[in-house]
C-alpha positions as CSV (number, residue, x, y, z in Angstrom):
1,X,254.6,216.2,-110.1
2,X,252.1,217.6,-107.6
3,X,250.3,220.8,-108.7
4,X,250.5,224.1,-107.0
5,X,247.3,225.7,-105.6
6,X,246.9,229.3,-105.7
7,X,244.2,230.7,-103.4
8,X,242.8,234.3,-104.4
9,X,241.4,235.5,-101.1
10,X,243.7,233.4,-99.0
11,X,243.1,235.5,-95.8
12,X,239.4,234.9,-95.8
13,X,237.8,232.2,-93.6
14,X,237.5,229.6,-96.4
15,X,240.8,230.5,-98.0
16,X,242.6,229.9,-94.7
17,X,240.7,226.7,-94.2
18,X,241.3,225.3,-97.7
19,X,245.0,226.3,-97.4
20,X,245.4,224.0,-94.3
21,X,243.4,221.1,-95.9
22,X,245.3,221.0,-99.2
23,X,248.7,221.2,-97.8
24,X,247.9,218.7,-95.0
25,X,246.0,216.2,-96.9
26,X,247.3,216.5,-100.4
27,X,250.8,217.8,-99.8
28,X,250.3,220.2,-102.7
29,X,252.2,223.6,-102.5
30,X,249.8,226.3,-101.7
31,X,250.3,230.0,-102.4
32,X,247.9,232.7,-101.5
33,X,246.9,236.3,-102.8
34,X,244.5,238.6,-100.9
35,X,243.4,241.7,-102.7
36,X,243.1,243.4,-99.1
37,X,246.8,242.6,-98.3
38,X,249.2,245.0,-100.4
39,X,252.2,242.6,-99.2
40,X,250.7,239.4,-100.5
41,X,251.6,237.7,-103.9
42,X,250.6,239.7,-106.9
43,X,248.0,238.5,-109.5
44,X,250.5,238.2,-112.0
45,X,252.9,236.1,-109.7
46,X,249.9,233.9,-108.8
47,X,249.0,233.2,-112.3
48,X,252.7,232.5,-113.3
49,X,253.4,230.0,-110.4
50,X,250.2,228.2,-109.9
51,X,248.5,225.2,-111.9
52,X,245.2,225.7,-110.1
53,X,243.6,228.9,-109.0
54,X,240.8,228.9,-106.4
55,X,238.8,232.2,-106.0
56,X,237.7,232.7,-102.5
57,X,236.5,236.3,-102.2
58,X,233.4,238.1,-101.3
59,X,230.5,237.7,-103.5
60,X,230.3,241.1,-104.8
61,X,233.9,241.3,-105.8
62,X,234.3,237.8,-107.2
63,X,233.1,238.3,-110.8
64,X,235.3,241.4,-111.3
65,X,238.3,239.8,-109.9
66,X,238.0,236.7,-112.0
67,X,237.6,238.8,-115.1
68,X,240.8,240.8,-114.2
69,X,242.8,237.6,-113.7
70,X,241.3,236.2,-117.1
71,X,242.6,239.3,-118.8
72,X,246.1,238.9,-117.1
73,X,246.4,235.2,-117.7
74,X,245.8,235.1,-121.5
75,X,247.2,231.8,-123.1
76,X,249.0,230.9,-119.8
77,X,245.6,229.8,-118.3
78,X,245.0,227.1,-121.0
79,X,247.1,224.6,-118.8
80,X,245.2,225.7,-115.6
81,X,242.2,224.7,-113.6
82,X,240.1,227.6,-112.2
83,X,237.7,227.2,-109.3
84,X,235.6,229.3,-107.2
85,X,233.9,229.0,-103.8
86,X,231.1,231.4,-104.3
87,X,227.6,231.3,-103.0
88,X,226.4,232.4,-106.4
89,X,227.6,230.3,-109.4
90,X,226.4,231.6,-112.8
91,X,228.2,234.9,-112.7
92,X,231.5,233.6,-111.6
93,X,231.4,230.6,-113.8
94,X,230.7,232.7,-116.8
95,X,233.8,235.0,-115.7
96,X,236.0,232.0,-115.4
97,X,234.9,230.8,-118.8
98,X,236.2,234.0,-120.1
99,X,239.7,232.6,-119.5
100,X,241.2,229.7,-121.4
101,X,241.4,227.7,-118.4
102,X,239.3,224.5,-117.4
103,X,236.5,225.7,-115.2
104,X,234.5,224.2,-112.4
105,X,232.4,226.2,-109.8
106,X,232.3,225.0,-106.1
107,X,229.8,225.9,-103.3
108,X,230.4,224.2,-100.0
109,X,226.9,224.4,-98.2
110,X,228.2,225.4,-94.9
111,X,230.6,228.0,-93.4
112,X,234.3,226.6,-92.8
113,X,233.6,223.8,-90.3
114,X,235.6,223.3,-87.1
115,X,236.4,219.9,-88.5
116,X,239.5,219.0,-90.7
117,X,237.3,218.2,-93.7
118,X,233.7,218.6,-95.2
119,X,232.7,215.0,-94.2
120,X,229.0,214.8,-93.7
121,X,228.6,218.0,-95.4
122,X,227.2,219.0,-98.9
123,X,229.2,220.4,-101.7
124,X,227.8,221.7,-105.0
125,X,229.9,221.0,-108.0
126,X,229.4,222.9,-111.1
127,X,231.5,221.5,-114.0
128,X,231.6,224.0,-116.9
129,X,234.7,223.0,-118.8
130,X,236.8,220.1,-117.6
131,X,239.1,217.7,-119.5
132,X,242.7,217.0,-118.7
133,X,242.7,218.6,-115.2
134,X,239.9,216.3,-113.9
135,X,242.4,214.1,-111.9
136,X,243.4,217.4,-109.9
137,X,239.7,218.1,-109.3
138,X,239.0,214.6,-108.2
139,X,241.8,214.6,-105.9
140,X,240.7,217.8,-104.3
141,X,237.1,216.4,-103.9
142,X,238.3,213.3,-102.2
143,X,240.4,215.3,-99.8
144,X,237.3,217.5,-98.9
145,X,235.3,214.2,-98.2
146,X,232.1,216.0,-98.9
147,X,228.9,214.5,-100.4
148,X,229.1,216.0,-103.7
149,X,226.0,217.2,-105.6
150,X,226.6,217.9,-109.3
151,X,224.5,220.4,-111.2
152,X,224.6,223.4,-113.6
153,X,225.4,226.9,-112.4
154,X,222.0,228.2,-113.4
155,X,220.2,225.3,-111.6
156,X,222.5,225.8,-108.6
157,X,221.3,229.6,-108.4
158,X,217.5,228.6,-108.8
159,X,218.0,226.3,-106.0
160,X,219.6,228.7,-103.8
161,X,217.1,231.1,-104.3
162,X,214.9,228.7,-102.1
163,X,217.7,227.0,-99.9
164,X,219.3,230.3,-98.9
165,X,217.4,233.3,-100.1
166,X,214.1,232.2,-98.8
167,X,215.4,231.0,-95.6
168,X,217.6,234.2,-94.9
169,X,214.7,236.5,-95.8
170,X,212.1,234.5,-93.9
171,X,214.1,234.3,-90.8
172,X,215.0,238.0,-90.9
173,X,211.4,239.0,-91.5
174,X,210.2,236.6,-88.7
175,X,212.8,238.1,-86.3
176,X,211.8,241.7,-87.0
177,X,208.0,240.8,-86.7
178,X,209.0,239.3,-83.1
179,X,210.8,242.6,-82.4
180,X,207.7,244.7,-83.4
181,X,205.6,242.6,-81.1
182,X,207.9,243.1,-78.3
183,X,208.0,246.8,-78.8
184,X,204.0,246.7,-78.5
185,X,204.6,245.1,-75.0
186,X,203.0,241.9,-76.0
187,X,206.1,239.6,-75.6
188,X,209.7,239.4,-74.4
189,X,212.5,237.9,-76.3
190,X,213.8,236.0,-73.4
191,X,210.4,234.1,-73.1
192,X,210.6,232.7,-76.5
193,X,213.3,230.0,-76.0
194,X,211.9,229.4,-72.5
195,X,208.8,228.0,-74.2
196,X,210.4,226.6,-77.4
197,X,209.4,223.9,-79.4
198,X,211.9,221.8,-81.7
199,X,210.9,223.8,-84.7
200,X,211.3,227.1,-83.2
201,X,214.7,226.3,-81.5
202,X,215.9,224.9,-85.0
203,X,214.6,228.1,-86.7
204,X,216.0,230.3,-84.0
205,X,219.5,228.7,-84.2
206,X,219.5,229.4,-88.0
207,X,218.4,233.0,-87.5
208,X,220.9,233.6,-84.6
209,X,223.6,232.1,-86.8
210,X,222.8,234.5,-89.7
211,X,222.5,237.6,-87.3
212,X,225.6,236.6,-85.3
213,X,227.6,236.5,-88.6
214,X,228.8,238.9,-91.3
215,X,225.8,240.7,-92.5
216,X,227.6,241.7,-95.8
217,X,227.8,237.9,-96.7
218,X,224.0,237.4,-96.5
219,X,223.2,240.9,-98.1
220,X,225.6,239.7,-101.1
221,X,223.8,236.3,-101.3
222,X,220.3,238.2,-101.5
223,X,221.5,240.7,-103.9
224,X,223.7,238.6,-105.9
225,X,221.2,235.8,-107.0
226,X,219.3,236.8,-110.1
227,X,216.3,234.6,-108.8
228,X,216.2,235.9,-105.5
229,X,213.5,238.6,-106.0
230,X,211.2,236.2,-107.7
231,X,211.4,233.8,-105.0
232,X,211.0,236.4,-102.1
233,X,208.0,238.1,-104.0
234,X,206.2,234.8,-104.1
235,X,206.8,234.3,-100.5
236,X,205.2,237.7,-99.5
237,X,202.3,236.8,-101.7
238,X,201.8,233.5,-99.9
239,X,202.2,235.1,-96.6
240,X,199.5,237.7,-97.5
241,X,197.2,235.2,-98.7
242,X,197.6,233.3,-95.5
243,X,197.1,236.4,-93.4
244,X,193.8,237.1,-95.3
245,X,192.5,233.6,-94.6
246,X,193.3,234.0,-90.9
247,X,191.5,237.2,-90.8
248,X,188.4,235.8,-92.2
249,X,188.7,232.5,-90.0
250,X,188.8,230.5,-93.3
251,X,189.9,227.0,-92.3
252,X,188.9,225.2,-95.5
253,X,190.6,228.0,-97.4
254,X,193.9,227.5,-95.5
255,X,193.7,223.6,-96.1
256,X,192.7,223.7,-99.7
257,X,195.0,226.7,-100.9
258,X,197.9,226.2,-98.7
259,X,198.2,222.9,-96.9
260,X,197.2,220.5,-99.4
261,X,199.2,222.0,-102.4
262,X,202.4,222.4,-100.2
263,X,202.1,218.6,-99.3
264,X,201.6,217.7,-102.9
265,X,204.6,219.5,-104.0
266,X,207.1,217.8,-101.6
267,X,205.4,214.3,-102.0
268,X,205.2,211.4,-99.9
269,X,208.9,210.5,-100.1
270,X,210.3,213.9,-99.2
271,X,207.7,214.4,-96.5
272,X,208.8,211.2,-94.9
273,X,212.3,212.0,-95.2
274,X,211.9,215.5,-93.6
275,X,209.7,214.3,-90.7
276,X,212.2,211.8,-89.9
277,X,215.1,214.2,-89.9
278,X,212.9,216.6,-87.8
279,X,212.6,213.8,-85.1
280,X,216.5,213.2,-85.1
281,X,217.0,216.8,-84.6
282,X,214.5,216.6,-81.6
283,X,216.4,213.8,-80.0
284,X,219.8,215.6,-80.6
285,X,218.4,219.0,-79.1
286,X,217.1,216.9,-76.1
287,X,220.5,215.1,-75.4
288,X,222.4,218.5,-75.7
289,X,220.1,220.3,-73.4
290,X,220.3,217.8,-70.7
291,X,222.9,218.9,-68.1
292,X,223.3,215.3,-66.8
293,X,226.5,214.9,-69.0
294,X,230.2,215.0,-69.1
295,X,232.3,216.4,-72.2
296,X,235.7,214.7,-72.5
297,X,238.7,215.3,-74.8
298,X,240.0,211.6,-75.7
299,X,243.7,212.1,-75.5
300,X,244.8,209.0,-77.3
301,X,243.0,208.6,-80.6
302,X,243.6,205.0,-81.2
303,X,241.6,201.6,-81.3
304,X,240.7,200.8,-77.7
305,X,240.8,204.0,-76.1
306,X,237.1,204.6,-76.2
307,X,236.5,201.2,-74.8
308,X,238.9,202.0,-71.7
309,X,237.1,205.2,-70.9
310,X,233.8,203.5,-71.0
311,X,235.0,200.9,-68.5
312,X,235.4,203.7,-66.1
313,X,231.7,204.6,-66.1
314,X,230.9,200.8,-65.9
315,X,233.1,200.4,-62.9
316,X,230.9,203.3,-61.3
317,X,227.6,201.7,-62.5
318,X,226.9,204.8,-64.7
319,X,224.4,204.1,-67.5
320,X,225.0,206.2,-70.6
321,X,221.9,207.4,-72.4
322,X,223.5,209.2,-75.0
323,X,227.0,209.7,-76.8
324,X,228.0,212.4,-79.4
325,X,231.5,212.8,-80.9
326,X,233.3,215.5,-82.8
327,X,236.6,216.5,-84.1
328,X,238.2,219.9,-83.8
329,X,240.1,221.6,-86.6
330,X,243.3,220.2,-84.9
331,X,242.0,216.8,-85.0
332,X,241.1,216.3,-81.3
333,X,238.4,213.9,-80.6
334,X,235.7,215.2,-78.2
335,X,232.9,213.2,-76.7
336,X,229.9,214.3,-74.8
337,X,228.1,211.6,-72.7
338,X,224.7,212.0,-71.3
339,X,223.5,210.0,-68.2
340,X,220.3,208.8,-66.9
341,X,218.7,211.3,-64.4
342,X,218.9,209.0,-61.4
343,X,222.6,208.6,-61.8
344,X,224.0,209.7,-58.3
345,X,226.1,213.0,-58.5
346,X,229.0,211.4,-56.5
347,X,229.2,208.6,-59.1
348,X,229.8,210.9,-61.9
349,X,232.3,212.9,-59.8
350,X,234.2,209.7,-59.1
351,X,234.3,208.9,-62.9
352,X,235.4,212.4,-63.8
353,X,238.2,212.2,-61.3
354,X,239.2,208.7,-62.5
355,X,239.2,209.8,-66.1
356,X,241.4,212.9,-65.2
357,X,243.9,210.6,-63.2
358,X,243.9,207.8,-66.0
359,X,245.3,210.2,-68.6
360,X,242.7,208.8,-71.0
361,X,240.9,212.1,-71.3
362,X,240.6,215.7,-70.4
363,X,237.4,217.1,-69.0
364,X,235.8,219.9,-70.9
365,X,233.0,222.3,-70.2
366,X,229.7,220.8,-71.1
């Protein structure tokens, strides 16, 4: 018999996304309860009817919410698997261990994607107490299709102090520093992307993603991680030291006290990996910034459809320099084709018309 999954916080972004994925890929029954919705299922009803509970609530509310469920569940939780999707792991995992359920903490290392799975994304898995319910967990992980990284809840939080807290605080501080320079009349915000490097564009995109989102989420991550303050204090100290060496024009000190130890910490293998990733990002950004392109929704998602589409470009003598594909949450396949600069505009227009007439694809805004 298939298990029933109950999502606490089902109206949240990840709750809605997980609900769709589990129902469509696993065929499990999925029930939801949202503390913000008085008309949704009660906590007691969810505990009574579900084999698996998945907590997907704001960081600041998760621990207390779990403790309330643990007090309500009692011995009933003994046959259940409890999971959470919080960006902080130690506190919610400890709270779930206060129940009699089997316990695993999960942290998808991205916002809910616009694709129907986490394929190509990372998922941190913190097994705290797991035995008979392992098949349920493995079935869920298989449906998610993520690259799973397994570690303890404490190790996760220590890593997140760098991976999340330093990045969020650093981008917030850098953006505010730029705004202070703008206030002094020494630069304009619009000029920054106009003379961008690959590194700045990547950093800018990260900062913009954070600032365009829900500030409360990032504030919770900064305030909720017990290791955040130490990491950010060390960052401030390093920035202060670098600033002092710049003020004294100390090139040797910058090299010996900052560049050399930073390189040594990462090591040759990680440096090579990171440098290669940077180059790949550069190529991708160059492709996406090139306006000599067509974006097409491939209507028939079947073997041979792409070949038929490419034959249209071949007939028009169009040389394709880049091709990128993606899937929407509904499963639609989108392609973006980039062309050589010398490609005649009328050839692209004829190809676009032929694609539309053929029914193979629908043209999208590039």
